[in-house]
C-alpha angles and dihedrals in degrees: 000000000000088000088057094053092053094043103236117199092252093053093045091051091049088050094047100038106033111017100039092042100043096044093035091227116205109239094014131225104318127143108285094011118135089249091054094045096047101027093145093054095048089042088056088054090049092055091043086055090052092047093048092054089061098046106032095075126064128099095312098037093224118213117237127215133193116209118177140171091206124099104271126151102210092191089067090061107084097176114050096157111194094355097109095177134033134175148118128291115262101016126117095241091057 
């Protein structure tokens, strides 16, 4: 996590080439952007999207939701895949 705070090259590459592209983040990964400031939170949404793709199918077609306590602006994520609902823990919308 300390590496994320300092923006090491490998974390920057992951943010730009994986998270930004897969979630189609508005504004992308730039210095000072929400994605660069909260890379761990957005990376967790990326992994939730990947996991949702493997569990949302099946005979019932289970919907998958992602709830977080982290600072994620879900409106910036234009490609949520099989994540049908998103929100923050302990709010009415979630």
